[in-house]
N, C-alpha and C positions, 0 to 999 in steps of 0.2 A: 590288642583287646581281646579280653573272654568272651565268653558266650552268655547273653542276658536269658531271662525268664520268657522266651520268646511269650508266651500263653498268656503267663498275667500281665502281657506290656502289650496285650490284643494285637499280635504285628500282621498285617495284613498284604501282600504283596503280589506282584504280577510283572511278567516281563515283554517286554519288545525288542523283536529283534528285525535288524533290518538287513536285507541283503542282497547284492548287485547280483543280477542272472548276464550268464554269460550268451546275449544277444546282441545284436543292430539295437538304435537307442527306440523306447515305448511307441513315440506316438511320429517319426518318422524315419527315414533309411539312411541315417547319420551310421556310421560306425563309434562303436563304444569304446574309444582310444583315448586314453590319456597319455598329454603331449608336455614335453619339456622343451622345445623349438621356441622361435619368439612367435606370436601370435601376428597376423596379417592385418588384424583390424581391431580397435576398439568404439564399445559405444558407451555414452554415457546415461543415467536414467535417476527419478527421484521417484520413487513409487509412496502411493497412499492406499490410506487405509478404505474400503469401504466394508458396508453392510452385507452382512451374510444370510441365508435363508431365514433365519428369525424375523430381518430385520434392523437389530441390533449390530453396533460395530466391535468386534469381538477384544476381549481385553489387552491379551499378548496383543494382538496387530496397533491397535492403539499404543499400548505402550511404545511399541517399536516405530509407530509414525511419530511420534514425541520425539527420538532422538534427532530427527531432521538429519539422515544422512543423504550423502550423493553417492551413486554406483556407477562405476567403470564396468562394464564385458568387456572381456579378451576373447575374440575368435580366430576362425581356420577358414580362408576360402575353401576349401577343401572335404573339410569334417564338421562345419558349422553349416546351418541353415536358415530357411527364416522361420521354419516353427521355434528353435533355440530364442531366435530373438522376437518372439512376440510380434513379427511380421504379416504372419502367414497362420490358417486353422492346424492345429492338429490333423494328421494321417489317423486311419483307422490303428486299433492297438495291435501290432506285433502279437502275430499270430503263435511265434514260438516263445516269447515268451509268457503270454497266457497257459502256455501249456504244459513251461515248469510250475508258474505257479496253482495249477490243478492238481497235478504231479505231487509238487509239496504237499497241498492240502486236503490229500488224500491219504497221502503216510500219515500225516494227523490225525485223521480220522473224522472227517469235516465233511458237513453238508453242502455240497455244491450248490451257489445259485443260480436258477436257468437264468433268469433276466433280472438284470443290475445298472443300474445307475453312475455311471461317472462322475463323479465331484469336483470342482474346486475348492481347495482348502488353501484358503488368506496366508499369504507371508509372508512379508515385507521385511525381513529383514535383508532382503540385496541377494537371498540366494537364488532367486526366481526371478527373470528378465520381466514376468507379465504380472508380479505379487500375488501368484497364486499357485499351489501344487494341483496335478490332478494325480486323482487317486482313484480306486474302486474298489469294490467288495466284492472277494469273490467267493470264500465261503464263510462259514460258522461253525460253533457247536461243535467240534472237538472235541479231543484229548489226549494225552500221553501217559502212561502206567508208567509210574516210580517209587521207589522204595520205603515212598510215603503215602503213597496212596493216588487215585487218579487225582491229573490235575487238568483243567480243563482249558483249550484253546478257544478264546473267544471269537476270534476271528481272522482271517489270511484275505491280507489286501494287497494289489500290485498298484504300484505309483511309479510317477515318475523323480530320479533321484535330484539333486540339486546341484549348485553352481558350487565348483569347490573355489574358494579362499583363496587368494596370492598373497593382497597383503592389506595393512589398515591403518590409518593416521588421521589423528583427529575426526572429521566428520566424511570424511573420504573411503570407501571399500571399492579393493579393485577383486573381481571375481574374473575365473575364466571359464568359457561354456563347454569343456568338451566334458563335464561329466554330469552336466544338464541333459536328461533323459534317458538316462541308462537306468535300462529296468530293475525298479526294486519291488522286491517283495516285503510285507511287512508279519510279521506274526506275531499276533497278541495274545497273554496265556489270561485266564480269568484272574481273579484276584483271591484265589485262595490256597495261597503257597502261604504256610503259615511259620518255616525258617530258615534260615539263610544256607542251608547243607541243601535243603530241596529245591529252591532255588536254581544254584549252582546245577543240582542233577538235571533238574528241568534244561536247562541253558542247554548243558553237553548234547540232551537229548536230540534238543533242534537242531541242534549243529552238523549231529550226526544225519540227519534226515535231509539237511541242507546239503550236504559236501555230499549225498548219494546221486544228486542230482546236478544238471550243466550250469552250476553258477562261478561267478568269476573270484579267483583266490588273491593272496596277498593285503597288504595292509592298504585298512580302508576300505576293503570291500564286504566288508560286514561290521554292524554297528547294532550296540543290544543297550537297551535303556532299562533300569528297573524302577518300575512305581511303587508304593509302597507307602502305608499310612497306619499310625499305631493308638489304638481306640483308648488305652490310656489318657491320654493326651488327646484327644479328641477328636479322632480320628480323621485328621486332614491327610487329601493326597499329597506328598510330594513326589517327585518325576525327576529321577535322576539319570541326567542322560552321560554317554559316554565311558559305559563299565564295559571298556572291551575283554579282558580276560574274565572267563569262568573263575578263577581262583580269584579274582577283585570282588566279586559280588558278595562273598562273603564277609570281606574287610570293609565294604562300602554302604552296607547295611547296619552291620553293627556300630560304624562313624555315625551314621546317621541317626540311629538310635540313642547315643551320648550329645550329638548335636542337641537334638528335643527335648534330652532331658535336661538339658542346663539352661534352657530359655526360660526367660522369666515372664515373656508378653503372651497372647496367643498368637500361633504358629498357624502363617496363613499359607495358603496354598501358591507351590509356585516350582518352577523348572531349575534345575540346579546340576551343574557340570561335575561330571568326576575327575576328580586328582588321579595322580597314580599312588600316593600314600593312601588312598580308601577315604582323604576326606574329601567335601565336595564347598564349590561356591557357586552362588547363588547366578542365574545366567535370567529370570525372566518370570515376569506372574505367569500362571498356570492359566492356558487358552481353555476357550470352553466352545459349545456346539454354534458359537455363533459365526466361527470363520468358515462352517460349509453351506455350500450353495451349487446349483446342477453346473455340469457341462452344457453350454449351448450350442459348440459346434460341432458335438456327437451325440449322434443316435442312440440308443438302450444297448448296453453290450447284452447278446443273445448268446450263451452257454448250451450249446444244443446236446440231444442225452448220446449222438452217434460221434460227438467231439468228444464227449467224456469217459465212452465204453472205449474206444481207442488209445486213450489217456492210461486206461485201466488196464488195458492186454500189453501196454508195454512201459508199466511202472519197473524206474532200476531198484534193484535188494539196495538193503541198508547196507554201509560201511563196516557195522560190525557184523554183519551175516555174511559178508564176504571176510572180513577178518577170521571167522570163524572157518569157514571153505580153505583159505590160504593155511589154513592150522591143518588141517590136514595133512598139506604137502613135506607136513616134517621142518618148519622156517619156525627161526626162534622171533619172538616180537618183534626186536628192532628191525628185520626186516620187512616185517609184514606192516610195521607202520612206515617206512617205506617206500614199500609198494604203492600204497595209498595214498601219498604223501604226493605223489610223483602220476600218479593216475596208469598205474602202470599194469595193471591186472590182466586183461586181454594179450597184454604182450607177452607177461609172465606166460600163462595158462597156453597160449601157441608154443612157447621156444620151450616149457618144460616138456612137452613130447621129445624134446632129439636127444637128453642123457638123461639117466637112471638118477642123477642125483640134483635134486631141483634148487638145493642150495648155492647152488655152481651159476646155476639161471639168473635165481636172482641178485647173486653178488655182481654178476657182468652186468646185470640191467640196470639197478639201482646205485649199486653202492660203488663199483672201481671206478666208473667216468667219474665220480664227483671226488672217489680220493687220487686220481691221478691228475685233477683239473686244478685241485688246491692244490698240490706237488709241484705243478708243472706249470702253473698260474697258465691255463690255458683258458681261450675265446671261447664265448656260447657255440659260434658255430662248429670248434672242435668239438664239443662236446656232443653237441647233434650230430656228429658224424658218427663218434664213439657208440652212441646210442642205435645209430641206423641198426634195424630190425636183420635187413640180408647180412649185415657185417657181424653182428651176434649169432644169429642162423648158424653161419661159416664155421668160428670161431669153438663154436659147440658140437656143430657137427665132427670136427677134428679132433676133438674130447671124445667122441663116443665112437671113432674109430682108431682109439689111440695113435694118435699122430702127435696128438700133444699133449699132456698131462692138465687136469685141472689144477696144478700150481702155476702152472705157464700160460693159464690165462689172461691172466692181468699184464704179465711180461709181454704176450703175444699185442693186448692192447694200447701199451705205453707204446710199443714201436709204430701201431699205426699214428698213433695222437703224434710221432716224431716225425711223421711223413712217410715211412716206408708203407708199402703196395701190400696187403692181405696176404700175398701168396710169400715173400719176404716175412711177414712178419710171424711166419709159422714155424717159420726154420730153428729149430734149435739144435745145439750139440750134442748128439748123443752118449750115453753115460754107458757106461757095463754098470746091470743091475745088480749083478755077482757081488761088485766092490763095494756096490754102495750094503747091498745087505751083511759082507762082511765087515763092516764099519759098523753097523747097528749088533752084531754079534758079539763085538770085542766088548763095545762098550755097555753092554751088559754084563760082560766078565769083568772088566776094570771099576765098574761104580754097581755091584747088585746091588738088589733090595728099595730101586727109587720105583716110582710111581713110573706107568705109562704115559704122562702127560710130563713127568721129569725129562723121561730119556728123549720126549718129542721135543720140551725146548731146548735140550742140546742139540741134538741132530738138525734141528732145521735151521740152526746159523749155519751149517755147513751146509745143507742138501738142500738146499731152498732154491726153487728154481729146477731140482733134478728128479725131485719127485714128489708129487702132490702130498699133502699131508694127510687125505684118506685112506691112499697107500703107504704111506710109511708109518701109519698106524699099524692098522692089517699087520705088518711086518713083524713089530716094536710086540704087539699080542702075541704071535703066534712065536716065538722062540723066548717071551716070559713063560707060556704054557710048558 
């Protein structure tokens, strides 16, 4: 679908990004671990809508209650507690999670709220045993700089993640309690994004900030929603859930514009679900302020100046800043991406001091183990063995001391993966360098006029493992001159 006249349509757009944090659960000491083994017990509940702080029942809660569903919750004896079952009051908020939330807020130029109230948000779709989700406003009034101008950050909240759905049929839904209570940071931008490209850029920037902090990784650990309205069609707010990929943001916004353009009746505020095609489908009516009321089991949350100052002193660098640092080592972009993706920045910097060539360090750290794992179907345990820092340091020291060549590092790692001890893996057949050089000279004479890379390609077929690529290229260039 092509671009629209977004200004003429009066597009106003905002993002909500939810990211799990890498700590224990928010209001208890349970581990944040998702499990696939059989649960130890189940409980059955039916949830009811209650009035919020305004004294009214929220429209979305009333809609969910009208569905008359029963909910089954699966739990584990060792990683599910009474807090998750709503049989015991919550404990004080997890300080590690609070620290990460303050870090993110500061990196987004927000103002931290020193005294704040933990709230209950009515949620009766079954995703929480209590019928509400605990959430607390941590900071507000921030911004990010983009090519389209300054985009506001309205709020940064810290809240409980919901239980995850396992199955559903007829009027009965089964949830698992392993995800319930995992700390979740919610970032809401201002609705001052006026075209889809800007929305995508903001999402990437916020993602960069989040990945710089201690957050969980993998499928399902981050969720992003798009809120949008079109002034030309009345400015009705539509919330689109689950726009997972930044690339899908543009397609989804354009698809919603197309849908609203075809509507014959008044568009009602509603929550819709994003599909992989970019189209959306109806989920429920838009919730309002009526679903919020104070948490009575916890005191006011006080974020002291000393705590904020401590967080400021240990603010992490953004991933984009670290990528720029890694470029100074002469690494190409793909290796930099792998180092960042696998969180091997500190290990790389430490090992880079052993040999003069940082590229071989990066390859040994993040590239070779994965290639060998794929080639030889290695277990996770064996991959971790290859990634052992002491083993990598010994291999690189052997290169620095010219006991092995750079080209033999991967082969040595493959020997270790095959069960050989380090000392045995470092043993290679000695090759007569004069004979290797003679082969190079003869090839240049036989096939004159080729580029250095062409000679390299022909020679590496025969000399692979006998001489590293860097040394080979040096000899080729010397004789070409």
